[in-house]
Each structure stands twice: as C-alpha cells, then as structure tokens.
C-alpha positions in Angstrom: -9.8 35.7 -5.9 -6.7 34.0 -7.2 -5.3 33.4 -3.7 -7.8 30.7 -2.6 -7.0 28.7 -5.8 -3.3 28.8 -5.1 -3.8 27.7 -1.5 -5.9 24.7 -2.7 -3.4 23.8 -5.4 -0.5 24.0 -2.9 -2.4 21.8 -0.5 -3.2 19.3 -3.3 0.4 19.1 -4.4 1.7 18.6 -0.8 -0.9 15.9 -0.2 0.0 14.0 -3.4 3.7 14.3 -2.6 3.3 13.0 1.0 1.0 10.2 -0.1 3.6 9.1 -2.7 6.4 9.1 -0.1 4.4 7.1 2.4 3.3 4.5 -0.2 6.8 3.6 -1.4 8.1 0.1 -1.0 11.4 0.5 0.8 12.2 -3.1 1.7 10.9 -6.3 3.2 7.7 -6.2 5.2 9.2 -8.2 8.1 12.4 -9.3 9.7 14.9 -10.4 7.0 15.8 -13.6 8.9 12.2 -14.8 8.9 11.7 -14.7 5.1 11.4 -18.0 3.3 14.2 -19.1 1.0 14.1 -18.6 -2.7 14.6 -21.7 -4.9 14.7 -20.1 -8.3 17.1 -17.7 -10.1 14.8 -17.3 -13.1 13.9 -13.7 -14.1 10.4 -12.7 -13.1 8.4 -9.8 -14.6 5.4 -9.6 -12.3 4.2 -11.0 -9.0 2.2 -13.7 -10.9 5.6 -15.2 -12.0 6.3 -16.2 -8.4 4.7 -18.9 -6.3 5.1 -21.0 -3.1 6.9 -24.3 -3.7 3.7 -26.3 -2.7 0.0 -25.8 -3.5 -2.5 -24.0 -1.3 0.2 -21.8 0.3 1.7 -24.7 2.1 5.2 -24.3 0.7 8.1 -23.4 2.8 10.0 -21.5 0.0 9.4 -19.3 -3.0 10.1 -20.2 -6.6 9.4 -19.1 -10.2 6.0 -20.3 -11.5 7.7 -22.2 -14.3 9.5 -24.3 -11.7 6.7 -24.4 -9.2 4.0 -27.0 -8.6 1.0 -27.6 -10.9 -2.0 -27.0 -8.7 -4.8 -27.4 -11.2 -7.5 -29.6 -9.6 -6.0 -29.5 -6.2 -8.5 -29.0 -3.3 -7.1 -26.8 -0.5 -8.2 -27.7 3.0 -7.5 -24.3 4.7 -5.0 -25.9 7.1 -2.2 -23.8 8.2 0.9 -25.7 9.5 3.6 -23.5 11.2 6.4 -22.4 8.9 4.4 -22.4 5.7 4.2 -19.4 3.3 0.6 -18.4 4.2 0.8 -19.0 7.9 4.1 -17.2 8.0 2.1 -14.3 6.7 4.1 -14.1 3.5 3.3 -13.8 -0.2 5.5 -14.6 -3.2 6.4 -11.4 -5.1 8.7 -10.3 -7.9 11.3 -7.8 -6.6 14.4 -6.8 -8.6 13.6 -9.2 -11.4 13.8 -12.2 -8.9 11.2 -14.0 -6.9 11.1 -13.1 -3.2 8.8 -13.3 -0.2 7.1 -10.3 1.3 6.3 -11.1 4.9 4.5 -9.2 7.7 
C-alpha cells in the first residue's frame, strides 16, 4: 500500500522541479541589440519603478518612474509608431536593481 504513495510523491516532486526550471528568467526575451536604451541609473525595487520615457508606451527608451513622464490625464490613441516601446513588443522591468526592457 505504501508503494503507490511514494510513486505519486516522486512524480509530484519531479513535476515541481521541472516546472521551476522551465519558469526561470535566464535573460532578455529578445535579441540584445534590439532592446531600447535605459536613461536612468536610479535603483529600482519592482517593475512598477520602471516606465517608458513617453506616455502611452510611445517612448523609445526606459527610465525610472521618478524621472519619467507624468501621464495623469493623458488620453492614449492606441497608435503604434515603429520603434516605440509597445510596438517593439517590450515592457519596462526592474532587473538587477536597474530598469531594463524585456522584449519579445
């Protein structure tokens, strides 16, 4: 009776271990040469500390939120010019205590 429990437990442990390994962030999501520049050297603590350098994802670089634009009251049109953060399929993130761009 004890054998089926051990088999299930071993399967569960292996599944969790494999899931953890495949979910690790090991580097940039896209080609390094295609990532937008970073304009700030301020320390970030979470992804919320990092923003594009223009409102509505239209920036072409990533910066710390304290040094970024104030976008309150700005109405975004949904446009997507080439070379911008959103249309470059990037998001500002905090990586290694500095803002960076994660791109697909």
